C-alpha positions as a LaTeX table, in Angstrom:
\begin{tabular}{lrrr}
\hline
Residue & $x$ (\AA) & $y$ (\AA) & $z$ (\AA) \\
\hline
Met1 & 16.96 & 156.36 & 52.81 \\
Ala2 & 17.30 & 153.35 & 54.65 \\
Pro3 & 16.45 & 149.51 & 54.95 \\
Gln4 & 14.41 & 147.16 & 52.72 \\
Arg5 & 9.87 & 147.53 & 53.56 \\
Ala6 & 9.13 & 144.44 & 55.75 \\
Thr7 & 7.09 & 141.43 & 54.92 \\
Asn8 & 4.66 & 139.32 & 57.18 \\
Met9 & 7.67 & 137.17 & 57.86 \\
Pro10 & 9.36 & 137.87 & 61.04 \\
Leu11 & 12.12 & 140.43 & 60.64 \\
Thr12 & 15.95 & 140.23 & 62.12 \\
Cys13 & 18.05 & 142.90 & 62.13 \\
Ala14 & 21.49 & 142.72 & 63.26 \\
Ala15 & 23.77 & 145.55 & 63.70 \\
Gly16 & 27.36 & 147.05 & 65.39 \\
Ala17 & 27.33 & 148.45 & 68.83 \\
Gly18 & 23.52 & 149.42 & 69.76 \\
Ala19 & 21.57 & 147.51 & 67.55 \\
Ala20 & 19.33 & 145.22 & 68.14 \\
Leu21 & 17.61 & 141.56 & 67.28 \\
Leu22 & 13.95 & 142.12 & 66.90 \\
Ala23 & 11.24 & 139.59 & 66.22 \\
Leu24 & 8.21 & 141.14 & 64.85 \\
Ser25 & 4.90 & 139.82 & 65.86 \\
Ser26 & 1.99 & 139.86 & 63.78 \\
Arg27 & $-0.31$ & 141.15 & 66.84 \\
Gln28 & 2.63 & 143.04 & 68.39 \\
Ala29 & 4.04 & 146.73 & 68.53 \\
Phe30 & 7.16 & 147.22 & 70.10 \\
Val31 & 9.36 & 150.54 & 71.14 \\
Val32 & 12.60 & 149.16 & 71.86 \\
Thr33 & 15.37 & 150.19 & 73.57 \\
Pro34 & 18.78 & 149.03 & 73.68 \\
Ala35 & 20.83 & 148.34 & 77.25 \\
Pro36 & 22.65 & 151.24 & 77.83 \\
Asp37 & 26.11 & 148.82 & 78.16 \\
Ala38 & 25.25 & 146.54 & 75.12 \\
Ser39 & 28.04 & 145.67 & 72.57 \\
Leu40 & 26.50 & 143.87 & 70.27 \\
Thr41 & 26.63 & 141.43 & 67.29 \\
Ala42 & 24.88 & 139.42 & 64.92 \\
Gln43 & 25.51 & 136.58 & 67.27 \\
Ala44 & 25.06 & 138.26 & 70.60 \\
Pro45 & 22.57 & 141.15 & 70.98 \\
Arg46 & 20.86 & 143.08 & 73.93 \\
Leu47 & 18.06 & 145.01 & 73.59 \\
Arg48 & 15.34 & 146.32 & 76.12 \\
Ala49 & 11.75 & 146.09 & 74.61 \\
Ser50 & 8.36 & 146.11 & 76.10 \\
Ala51 & 5.39 & 144.69 & 73.92 \\
Leu52 & 2.41 & 146.95 & 73.42 \\
Ala53 & $-0.36$ & 144.81 & 72.98 \\
Ser54 & $-3.56$ & 145.42 & 70.58 \\
Glu55 & $-5.78$ & 144.71 & 73.24 \\
Ala56 & $-3.45$ & 146.83 & 75.95 \\
Ser57 & $-5.05$ & 150.31 & 77.15 \\
Gly58 & $-1.48$ & 151.96 & 77.48 \\
Ala59 & 2.01 & 151.96 & 75.66 \\
Ala60 & 5.39 & 150.29 & 76.42 \\
Gln61 & 7.03 & 151.76 & 79.72 \\
Ala62 & 9.82 & 154.47 & 78.71 \\
Lys63 & 12.92 & 155.27 & 81.31 \\
Val64 & 12.21 & 158.23 & 83.14 \\
Ala65 & 14.17 & 161.07 & 82.33 \\
Gly66 & 14.17 & 164.24 & 83.69 \\
Val67 & 12.13 & 166.65 & 81.59 \\
Ala68 & 13.82 & 169.17 & 82.50 \\
Pro69 & 12.61 & 192.05 & 74.58 \\
Glu70 & 12.52 & 194.84 & 73.98 \\
Thr71 & 15.81 & 195.11 & 71.17 \\
Ala72 & 18.24 & 197.40 & 70.72 \\
Thr73 & 19.61 & 197.93 & 67.01 \\
Leu74 & 23.25 & 198.48 & 67.11 \\
Ala75 & 24.45 & 201.03 & 65.24 \\
Leu76 & 26.78 & 200.03 & 62.31 \\
Gly77 & 28.94 & 202.79 & 60.66 \\
Ala78 & 31.62 & 201.57 & 57.09 \\
Val79 & 34.59 & 200.67 & 58.56 \\
Ala80 & 37.34 & 203.55 & 58.35 \\
Ala81 & 40.27 & 204.07 & 56.13 \\
Ser82 & 42.85 & 204.30 & 58.73 \\
Ala83 & 43.14 & 202.24 & 61.76 \\
Ala84 & 42.76 & 204.54 & 64.41 \\
Ala85 & 39.25 & 205.19 & 62.79 \\
Val86 & 38.26 & 201.32 & 62.85 \\
Ala87 & 39.75 & 201.28 & 66.68 \\
Ala88 & 37.41 & 203.99 & 67.82 \\
Ala89 & 34.22 & 202.32 & 65.75 \\
Gln90 & 34.68 & 199.24 & 67.28 \\
Arg91 & 34.91 & 200.42 & 70.81 \\
Arg92 & 31.46 & 202.37 & 69.80 \\
Arg93 & 29.88 & 198.69 & 68.44 \\
Thr94 & 31.49 & 196.90 & 72.00 \\
Ala95 & 29.47 & 199.75 & 74.11 \\
Ala96 & 26.62 & 199.35 & 72.00 \\
Gly97 & 26.36 & 195.39 & 71.96 \\
Arg98 & 25.28 & 195.63 & 75.30 \\
Lys99 & 22.32 & 196.22 & 74.76 \\
Thr100 & 19.58 & 193.78 & 74.36 \\
Gly101 & 18.48 & 191.85 & 71.26 \\
Lys102 & 21.45 & 193.49 & 68.87 \\
Asp103 & 20.69 & 194.11 & 65.03 \\
Leu104 & 24.12 & 193.35 & 62.55 \\
Lys105 & 22.64 & 195.04 & 59.54 \\
Cys106 & 23.47 & 192.98 & 56.33 \\
Gly107 & 26.33 & 194.50 & 54.62 \\
Ala108 & 27.60 & 196.35 & 57.85 \\
Arg109 & 30.95 & 195.68 & 59.12 \\
Val110 & 30.93 & 194.80 & 62.61 \\
Val111 & 34.37 & 193.27 & 63.42 \\
Arg112 & 34.53 & 191.38 & 66.81 \\
Ala113 & 37.15 & 189.84 & 68.43 \\
Ala114 & 36.66 & 186.09 & 69.12 \\
Gly115 & 38.07 & 183.86 & 72.22 \\
Gly116 & 36.32 & 185.32 & 75.08 \\
Ser117 & 38.05 & 185.09 & 78.23 \\
Glu118 & 37.10 & 181.62 & 80.85 \\
Gly119 & 36.40 & 179.41 & 77.62 \\
Lys120 & 33.76 & 182.02 & 76.26 \\
Lys121 & 33.03 & 181.69 & 72.37 \\
Arg122 & 31.88 & 183.78 & 69.68 \\
Val123 & 29.32 & 181.33 & 68.12 \\
Leu124 & 27.69 & 182.10 & 64.80 \\
Val125 & 24.23 & 180.22 & 64.39 \\
Met126 & 22.72 & 179.97 & 61.11 \\
Gly127 & 18.95 & 180.35 & 61.13 \\
Gly128 & 18.27 & 180.38 & 64.90 \\
Thr129 & 14.65 & 181.64 & 65.40 \\
Arg130 & 12.94 & 178.22 & 64.90 \\
Phe131 & 13.05 & 175.14 & 66.77 \\
Ile132 & 16.23 & 173.46 & 67.22 \\
Gly133 & 18.13 & 176.55 & 66.38 \\
Cys134 & 16.02 & 178.16 & 69.48 \\
Tyr135 & 17.03 & 175.21 & 72.08 \\
Leu136 & 21.11 & 175.70 & 70.70 \\
Val137 & 20.97 & 179.25 & 71.34 \\
Ala138 & 19.57 & 178.84 & 74.81 \\
Lys139 & 21.86 & 176.37 & 75.63 \\
Leu140 & 24.98 & 178.21 & 74.29 \\
Arg141 & 23.81 & 181.09 & 76.29 \\
Glu142 & 22.98 & 179.45 & 79.60 \\
Leu143 & 27.30 & 178.42 & 78.79 \\
Gly144 & 27.96 & 182.30 & 78.63 \\
His145 & 28.79 & 182.14 & 75.12 \\
Glu146 & 27.98 & 185.37 & 72.47 \\
Val147 & 26.25 & 184.01 & 69.85 \\
Val148 & 24.96 & 185.99 & 66.32 \\
Val149 & 21.99 & 184.27 & 64.55 \\
Val150 & 21.77 & 184.82 & 60.73 \\
Asn151 & 18.56 & 184.96 & 58.95 \\
Arg152 & 16.57 & 187.46 & 57.12 \\
Gly153 & 14.76 & 188.57 & 60.01 \\
Lys154 & 11.32 & 187.45 & 58.81 \\
Thr155 & 10.17 & 185.66 & 62.15 \\
Asn156 & 10.41 & 187.49 & 65.50 \\
Asp157 & 12.83 & 190.20 & 63.88 \\
Gly158 & 15.66 & 187.22 & 63.27 \\
Lys159 & 15.62 & 186.36 & 67.25 \\
Pro160 & 14.91 & 182.99 & 68.56 \\
Asp161 & 11.60 & 181.72 & 70.02 \\
Arg162 & 11.04 & 181.66 & 74.14 \\
Leu163 & 11.20 & 178.00 & 74.97 \\
Pro164 & 7.76 & 176.30 & 76.31 \\
Gly165 & 8.13 & 177.73 & 80.06 \\
Val166 & 10.54 & 180.41 & 79.87 \\
Ser167 & 9.73 & 183.61 & 82.07 \\
Asp168 & 9.78 & 187.00 & 80.42 \\
Ala169 & 12.53 & 187.84 & 82.49 \\
Asp170 & 14.61 & 184.61 & 82.06 \\
Tyr171 & 14.13 & 185.43 & 77.92 \\
Ala172 & 15.40 & 189.07 & 78.22 \\
Lys173 & 18.30 & 187.42 & 80.40 \\
Met174 & 18.93 & 184.81 & 77.12 \\
Leu175 & 18.50 & 187.59 & 74.71 \\
Glu176 & 21.70 & 190.03 & 76.23 \\
Gly177 & 23.73 & 187.69 & 74.34 \\
Val178 & 21.87 & 187.22 & 70.87 \\
Ser179 & 23.18 & 189.31 & 67.75 \\
Val180 & 20.76 & 189.29 & 64.78 \\
Leu181 & 22.73 & 189.82 & 61.39 \\
Lys182 & 20.36 & 189.95 & 59.20 \\
Ala183 & 21.25 & 188.16 & 55.53 \\
Asp184 & 19.72 & 185.62 & 53.30 \\
Arg185 & 21.67 & 182.83 & 52.43 \\
Lys186 & 19.75 & 182.22 & 48.85 \\
Glu187 & 21.84 & 185.86 & 48.18 \\
Pro188 & 25.38 & 184.18 & 48.02 \\
Glu189 & 27.22 & 187.48 & 47.51 \\
Gln190 & 25.07 & 189.31 & 50.26 \\
Leu191 & 25.86 & 186.43 & 52.69 \\
Lys192 & 29.46 & 186.30 & 52.22 \\
Ala193 & 30.24 & 189.86 & 53.08 \\
Ala194 & 27.78 & 190.13 & 55.74 \\
Ile195 & 29.68 & 187.15 & 57.41 \\
Thr196 & 33.02 & 188.66 & 56.20 \\
Gly197 & 32.17 & 192.40 & 58.05 \\
Ala198 & 30.68 & 190.65 & 60.96 \\
Gly199 & 34.40 & 189.58 & 62.43 \\
Lys200 & 35.96 & 186.43 & 63.75 \\
Phe201 & 33.75 & 183.67 & 64.87 \\
Asp202 & 35.23 & 180.79 & 67.42 \\
Ile203 & 32.39 & 178.13 & 66.52 \\
Val204 & 30.23 & 178.11 & 63.45 \\
Phe205 & 26.86 & 175.62 & 63.50 \\
Asp206 & 25.16 & 175.67 & 60.09 \\
Asn207 & 21.53 & 174.50 & 60.92 \\
Asn208 & 19.59 & 174.45 & 57.65 \\
Val209 & 21.98 & 174.19 & 54.88 \\
Arg210 & 20.28 & 172.37 & 52.19 \\
Lys211 & 22.65 & 172.31 & 48.92 \\
Leu212 & 26.45 & 173.00 & 48.64 \\
Asn213 & 26.23 & 176.31 & 46.99 \\
Glu214 & 24.69 & 177.14 & 50.15 \\
Val215 & 27.28 & 176.41 & 52.32 \\
Gln216 & 30.00 & 177.11 & 49.84 \\
Pro217 & 29.46 & 181.75 & 50.55 \\
Leu218 & 29.34 & 180.77 & 54.24 \\
Val219 & 32.91 & 179.67 & 54.74 \\
Glu220 & 34.45 & 181.66 & 52.26 \\
Gly221 & 33.30 & 184.85 & 54.19 \\
Ile222 & 34.68 & 182.56 & 57.75 \\
Met223 & 37.91 & 182.28 & 56.20 \\
Ala224 & 38.29 & 185.69 & 54.95 \\
Ser225 & 37.47 & 187.12 & 58.32 \\
Gly226 & 40.48 & 185.00 & 59.85 \\
Gly227 & 38.51 & 181.05 & 59.74 \\
Cys228 & 37.18 & 179.20 & 62.97 \\
Glu229 & 37.61 & 176.62 & 65.68 \\
Gln230 & 34.93 & 174.16 & 64.68 \\
Phe231 & 31.89 & 174.01 & 62.01 \\
Ile232 & 29.89 & 171.46 & 62.89 \\
Leu233 & 27.18 & 170.86 & 60.14 \\
Met234 & 23.49 & 169.23 & 60.37 \\
Ser235 & 23.09 & 166.77 & 57.97 \\
Ser236 & 20.19 & 163.66 & 57.92 \\
Ala237 & 19.98 & 160.29 & 58.31 \\
Gly238 & 18.33 & 160.43 & 55.00 \\
Val239 & 21.83 & 160.18 & 53.75 \\
Tyr240 & 22.36 & 156.96 & 54.02 \\
Gly241 & 21.43 & 154.33 & 51.13 \\
Pro242 & 19.34 & 150.69 & 51.26 \\
Thr243 & 20.78 & 148.37 & 53.73 \\
Asp244 & 19.43 & 144.72 & 55.26 \\
Val245 & 21.77 & 145.30 & 58.56 \\
Leu246 & 19.95 & 147.49 & 61.10 \\
Pro247 & 20.70 & 149.54 & 62.86 \\
Leu248 & 22.41 & 152.51 & 60.20 \\
Thr249 & 25.67 & 153.14 & 61.52 \\
Glu250 & 27.78 & 156.29 & 60.36 \\
Glu251 & 29.24 & 153.53 & 58.46 \\
Asn252 & 26.97 & 152.92 & 56.33 \\
Pro253 & 27.56 & 154.41 & 52.22 \\
Gly254 & 25.59 & 157.42 & 51.32 \\
Asp255 & 22.48 & 157.04 & 48.67 \\
Pro256 & 23.42 & 159.22 & 45.44 \\
Asn257 & 19.73 & 159.60 & 45.23 \\
Ser258 & 18.98 & 160.74 & 48.48 \\
Arg259 & 16.85 & 164.18 & 48.49 \\
His260 & 19.96 & 164.99 & 50.95 \\
Lys261 & 22.79 & 164.07 & 49.03 \\
Glu262 & 24.27 & 167.49 & 48.81 \\
Lys263 & 24.63 & 167.42 & 52.49 \\
Leu264 & 27.71 & 165.08 & 52.00 \\
Gln265 & 28.96 & 167.15 & 49.37 \\
Cys266 & 28.80 & 169.96 & 52.15 \\
Glu267 & 30.89 & 167.77 & 54.27 \\
Asp268 & 33.34 & 167.19 & 51.98 \\
Phe269 & 33.77 & 170.56 & 50.78 \\
Leu270 & 34.36 & 171.47 & 54.60 \\
Ala271 & 37.37 & 168.74 & 54.67 \\
Ala272 & 38.87 & 170.10 & 51.46 \\
Lys273 & 38.95 & 173.15 & 53.27 \\
Gly274 & 40.96 & 172.03 & 55.97 \\
Leu275 & 38.14 & 173.13 & 58.72 \\
Asn276 & 37.73 & 171.34 & 61.81 \\
Trp277 & 34.43 & 170.08 & 60.94 \\
Thr278 & 31.42 & 168.10 & 62.48 \\
Ser279 & 28.78 & 166.50 & 60.96 \\
Ile280 & 25.30 & 165.41 & 62.86 \\
Arg281 & 23.10 & 163.16 & 61.32 \\
Pro282 & 19.53 & 163.17 & 63.68 \\
Val283 & 16.63 & 160.72 & 62.30 \\
Tyr284 & 12.88 & 162.49 & 63.09 \\
Ile285 & 13.32 & 165.01 & 65.56 \\
Tyr286 & 10.35 & 166.07 & 67.58 \\
Gly287 & 9.52 & 168.40 & 70.59 \\
Pro288 & 8.22 & 171.73 & 71.61 \\
Leu289 & 7.99 & 174.39 & 69.04 \\
Asn290 & 8.43 & 171.75 & 66.18 \\
Tyr291 & 6.85 & 173.17 & 62.96 \\
Asn292 & 6.66 & 169.69 & 61.03 \\
Pro293 & 3.63 & 167.52 & 61.46 \\
Val294 & 5.33 & 164.87 & 63.13 \\
Glu295 & 4.12 & 163.58 & 66.65 \\
Arg296 & 0.81 & 166.71 & 65.93 \\
Phe297 & 0.12 & 164.11 & 62.82 \\
Phe298 & $-0.86$ & 161.60 & 65.60 \\
Phe299 & $-2.17$ & 164.52 & 68.37 \\
Asp300 & $-4.52$ & 165.73 & 66.24 \\
Arg301 & $-6.51$ & 162.41 & 65.76 \\
Val302 & $-6.27$ & 161.28 & 69.20 \\
Ala303 & $-6.98$ & 164.34 & 71.12 \\
Arg304 & $-10.42$ & 164.52 & 68.41 \\
Gly305 & $-11.21$ & 160.67 & 68.97 \\
Lys306 & $-10.45$ & 160.13 & 64.95 \\
Pro307 & $-9.02$ & 156.91 & 63.61 \\
Ile308 & $-5.05$ & 156.85 & 62.35 \\
Cys309 & $-4.73$ & 155.84 & 59.34 \\
Val310 & $-1.27$ & 153.75 & 59.18 \\
Pro311 & 0.68 & 152.46 & 55.99 \\
Trp312 & 1.06 & 149.03 & 55.09 \\
Asp313 & 0.92 & 146.99 & 58.49 \\
Gly314 & 2.65 & 149.06 & 61.13 \\
Lys315 & 5.08 & 147.28 & 61.60 \\
Phe316 & 7.81 & 149.27 & 60.15 \\
Ile317 & 10.19 & 150.57 & 62.62 \\
Thr318 & 11.33 & 153.95 & 63.03 \\
Gln319 & 13.07 & 156.53 & 65.78 \\
Leu320 & 12.65 & 159.72 & 67.07 \\
Gly321 & 15.21 & 162.06 & 68.89 \\
His322 & 14.07 & 165.21 & 71.21 \\
Cys323 & 14.91 & 168.56 & 70.05 \\
Glu324 & 16.80 & 168.90 & 73.48 \\
Asp325 & 18.71 & 166.40 & 73.53 \\
Leu326 & 19.89 & 167.14 & 70.12 \\
Ala327 & 21.09 & 170.97 & 70.90 \\
Asp328 & 22.76 & 169.14 & 74.43 \\
Phe329 & 24.91 & 167.02 & 71.79 \\
Met330 & 25.71 & 169.63 & 69.21 \\
Val331 & 26.85 & 172.46 & 72.61 \\
Lys332 & 28.92 & 169.78 & 74.33 \\
Cys333 & 30.96 & 169.19 & 70.80 \\
Ile334 & 32.15 & 172.60 & 71.73 \\
Gly335 & 36.36 & 171.76 & 72.15 \\
Asn336 & 35.61 & 167.97 & 72.21 \\
Pro337 & 38.78 & 167.10 & 69.86 \\
Ala338 & 37.59 & 163.68 & 69.39 \\
Val339 & 34.60 & 164.82 & 67.12 \\
Lys340 & 36.84 & 166.29 & 64.61 \\
Gly341 & 36.32 & 165.50 & 61.05 \\
Gln342 & 33.52 & 162.72 & 62.32 \\
Val343 & 29.69 & 161.88 & 61.97 \\
Tyr344 & 27.26 & 161.73 & 64.26 \\
Asn345 & 24.02 & 159.76 & 64.41 \\
Val346 & 21.88 & 161.58 & 66.97 \\
Ser347 & 18.31 & 160.67 & 68.31 \\
Gly348 & 16.50 & 158.78 & 70.71 \\
Glu349 & 17.44 & 154.96 & 72.04 \\
Asp350 & 13.49 & 153.83 & 71.90 \\
Phe351 & 12.69 & 152.37 & 68.69 \\
Val352 & 9.07 & 151.87 & 67.73 \\
Thr353 & 6.72 & 151.05 & 65.13 \\
Phe354 & 4.00 & 152.89 & 63.28 \\
Asp355 & 1.12 & 151.57 & 65.13 \\
Gly356 & 3.50 & 151.82 & 68.74 \\
Met357 & 3.53 & 155.39 & 67.39 \\
Ala358 & 0.14 & 155.84 & 67.48 \\
Lys359 & $-0.37$ & 154.16 & 70.97 \\
Leu360 & 2.29 & 155.86 & 72.60 \\
Cys361 & 1.18 & 159.61 & 71.19 \\
Ala362 & $-2.51$ & 158.68 & 72.65 \\
Gln363 & $-0.72$ & 157.59 & 76.11 \\
Ala364 & 0.86 & 160.62 & 75.92 \\
Ala365 & $-2.40$ & 162.58 & 75.53 \\
Gly366 & $-3.93$ & 160.92 & 78.02 \\
Ala367 & $-6.53$ & 159.39 & 75.43 \\
Pro368 & $-7.64$ & 156.16 & 74.94 \\
Glu369 & $-6.07$ & 153.65 & 72.50 \\
Pro370 & $-6.99$ & 154.85 & 68.97 \\
Lys371 & $-8.61$ & 152.82 & 66.67 \\
Ile372 & $-6.07$ & 151.86 & 63.82 \\
Val373 & $-6.65$ & 151.75 & 60.12 \\
His374 & $-3.99$ & 149.79 & 58.06 \\
Tyr375 & $-3.79$ & 150.57 & 54.42 \\
Asp376 & $-2.04$ & 149.98 & 51.39 \\
Pro377 & $-0.59$ & 153.29 & 50.29 \\
Lys378 & 0.09 & 152.11 & 46.85 \\
Ser379 & $-3.67$ & 151.58 & 45.85 \\
Val380 & $-4.59$ & 155.07 & 47.47 \\
Glu381 & $-3.75$ & 158.15 & 45.33 \\
Val382 & $-4.19$ & 161.12 & 47.45 \\
Pro383 & $-5.38$ & 163.67 & 45.48 \\
Glu384 & $-3.08$ & 167.18 & 45.16 \\
Gly385 & $-3.59$ & 169.61 & 47.36 \\
Phe386 & $-4.64$ & 167.34 & 50.54 \\
Pro387 & $-2.53$ & 167.25 & 53.21 \\
Lys388 & 0.16 & 164.50 & 53.52 \\
Ala389 & $-1.04$ & 161.10 & 54.35 \\
Phe390 & 1.65 & 159.93 & 57.11 \\
Pro391 & 4.59 & 161.27 & 58.76 \\
Phe392 & 7.14 & 158.86 & 58.42 \\
Arg393 & 8.69 & 156.93 & 55.28 \\
Gly394 & 7.19 & 153.77 & 54.55 \\
Met395 & 10.30 & 151.55 & 55.41 \\
His396 & 12.77 & 150.50 & 58.78 \\
Phe397 & 14.27 & 153.98 & 59.55 \\
Phe398 & 16.61 & 153.72 & 62.62 \\
Ala399 & 20.05 & 154.44 & 63.80 \\
Ser400 & 22.55 & 153.29 & 66.44 \\
Ile401 & 23.54 & 156.40 & 68.66 \\
Glu402 & 26.73 & 154.32 & 70.46 \\
Lys403 & 29.39 & 156.47 & 68.40 \\
Ala404 & 28.17 & 159.53 & 69.39 \\
Lys405 & 27.85 & 158.21 & 73.19 \\
Arg406 & 31.20 & 157.51 & 72.91 \\
Asp407 & 33.17 & 160.19 & 71.62 \\
Val408 & 31.02 & 162.88 & 73.66 \\
Pro409 & 30.59 & 160.85 & 77.10 \\
Asn410 & 28.70 & 163.57 & 79.12 \\
Trp411 & 25.54 & 162.98 & 76.44 \\
Thr412 & 23.06 & 160.65 & 76.80 \\
Pro413 & 19.67 & 161.46 & 75.16 \\
Lys414 & 17.60 & 162.72 & 78.20 \\
Tyr415 & 14.42 & 162.14 & 77.27 \\
Ser416 & 12.19 & 158.89 & 76.70 \\
Leu417 & 9.63 & 158.31 & 74.01 \\
Leu418 & 7.44 & 158.97 & 76.45 \\
Asp419 & 8.33 & 161.24 & 78.05 \\
Gly420 & 9.40 & 163.35 & 75.70 \\
Leu421 & 5.97 & 163.22 & 73.65 \\
Thr422 & 4.32 & 163.53 & 77.07 \\
Ser423 & 6.11 & 166.97 & 77.16 \\
Ser424 & 5.50 & 168.03 & 73.57 \\
Tyr425 & 1.71 & 167.55 & 73.79 \\
Lys426 & 1.49 & 169.24 & 76.97 \\
Glu427 & 3.90 & 172.05 & 76.54 \\
Asp428 & 3.29 & 172.63 & 73.21 \\
Tyr429 & 0.16 & 171.28 & 71.21 \\
Val430 & $-2.05$ & 172.11 & 74.13 \\
Ala431 & $-0.79$ & 175.29 & 75.66 \\
Arg432 & $-0.37$ & 176.70 & 71.63 \\
Gly433 & $-3.83$ & 175.81 & 71.21 \\
Phe434 & $-3.44$ & 172.88 & 68.91 \\
Asp435 & $-6.09$ & 170.97 & 70.47 \\
Lys436 & $-8.88$ & 173.47 & 69.83 \\
Lys437 & $-8.12$ & 174.30 & 66.58 \\
Asp438 & $-9.08$ & 173.13 & 63.30 \\
Thr439 & $-7.30$ & 170.13 & 61.24 \\
Asp440 & $-7.74$ & 169.27 & 58.32 \\
Leu441 & $-8.52$ & 165.53 & 57.92 \\
Arg442 & $-9.45$ & 165.10 & 54.53 \\
Thr443 & $-6.52$ & 162.70 & 53.35 \\
Asp444 & $-7.75$ & 160.40 & 56.38 \\
Glu445 & $-11.96$ & 160.63 & 54.39 \\
Phe446 & $-10.32$ & 159.86 & 51.68 \\
Ile447 & $-8.51$ & 156.95 & 52.38 \\
Leu448 & $-11.37$ & 155.68 & 55.08 \\
Ser449 & $-13.55$ & 155.70 & 52.09 \\
Lys450 & $-10.96$ & 153.72 & 49.75 \\
Val451 & $-10.67$ & 151.20 & 52.72 \\
Lys452 & $-14.27$ & 150.89 & 53.33 \\
Ala453 & $-14.76$ & 150.73 & 49.56 \\
Thr454 & $-12.70$ & 147.95 & 49.40 \\
Ala455 & $-13.27$ & 146.00 & 52.55 \\
\hline
\end{tabular}
């Protein structure tokens, strides 16, 4: 959770590196970008902000950034008692492993050596079939690493989804170095046995852990097979407790009441095990293949000319990071000694109000500025079974990414918020036909009826 709720009075946000001093007008919505070289204190903040006045037809100008199988089954046998039989089995597996989209069946023992030539790594990715995992696997393969994704095999037979704009040939090429190890992390002993039997890994990315008892069997399996060079954990900026000083930094204490609190326990567990660990704490993540209705909430409405119901006065400030930028940071942690035992906020450089987000999404979609209807969510009880009323938490929620840029100096967000939203709208929302599909707007209709009744 993060800072306090806003009032009608001007808000002052003071913070460390990358922070901003924000003065909120009652008639303006802001996209705020900290100056790239800013060294900030409460007394000397620097920021770059452009107002989105309500009479303007567009949104804030953002920085221009470069926007940017057939599978064979790896036949596995049980390990023989003698060393000679093990070696022979390994040679057969190595030959079979050259096929595309290999499946490593749960419970089978696949002993592989880690530490490939020329810095190439054997990388384990928990999940890997959706959204962030797809971008991560693609970047790992671009760097020549061997990737094993661990999941139940329920989606796309366990293989990563194709990224927007990727050809059949390039997708097949990427999958040549990807194996699927089918295991369910909700079955701890099954997962531990599968990881132990898969051999040694150099790097581990745990993208979908939520609870301590989910990471424990994974770590036990990794340790049983010889440990790893690095263990990179996907956490969340939602671990932070309430504060009056913004943006959030890695020094902010955790919130014992947060629904993400066990991610903090996972960090402590990795440290106690003596692993070279790093924890990444994104704010909101968006971009093509997003299965969470973040930007899609706004696109569903602006694409159909519908009003957007925004809670309170629309002036709460939040932050989003593009999925590709997040994956880029993750791979750039590999082999970087500075990230050992560290946590990092990772997101975009723009801060945006709720109203500003609505306007930017309209601009990204090439649609007119939307009608925004404000309401008090405390006075509107959405019926059970209705869609979620709004995708963001009702508070200021944004974080400094200066530590991430300092410790991983070859990383900086590629996408401005407007660039990223435009990419998401064209390459995902329209490309997958969401603009033509029926969308459930019952919650909006319910809120609008309540607002009209009290007007």
